[in-house]
C-alpha positions, 0 to 999 in steps of 0.5 A: 208139833214139836217145838225146838229148844234153843241153847242158853247164852253162855256167859262169855257170849252175853259179855260179848253182846253187852261190850257190843251195845256198850261201844255203840251206844258210847260211841252215839252218845260221844258224838252228841256230847261233842255237838252238845259243847259241854253243856250237859255233864259226861259222865251222864252220858257215861250212865246212860251207855251203860244203862242202855247196852244192859238193857239192850243186851237183856232184849237181845238174850230174849230175842234169840234172833241172829243179828250182825251184833251177833258176828261181832259178839263172836269175834269179842268172844274168840279174844276172852 
């Protein structure tokens, strides 16, 4: 049985996916920071957002499943 070879991700696609996930986690943690009333340092939320976006991009690129994030990434890829 032949297996279908999948195309490797291009660097533009990876950057676009990273930006999608960075915005997603950035907004999520910004809302948490807003409701935390500056109890927690906002820099911590920025660092967590970037790390979460890197992890999500890595997992997404390894799974190779098409999701809504890919549709958003294709729109961003056109801009890049």
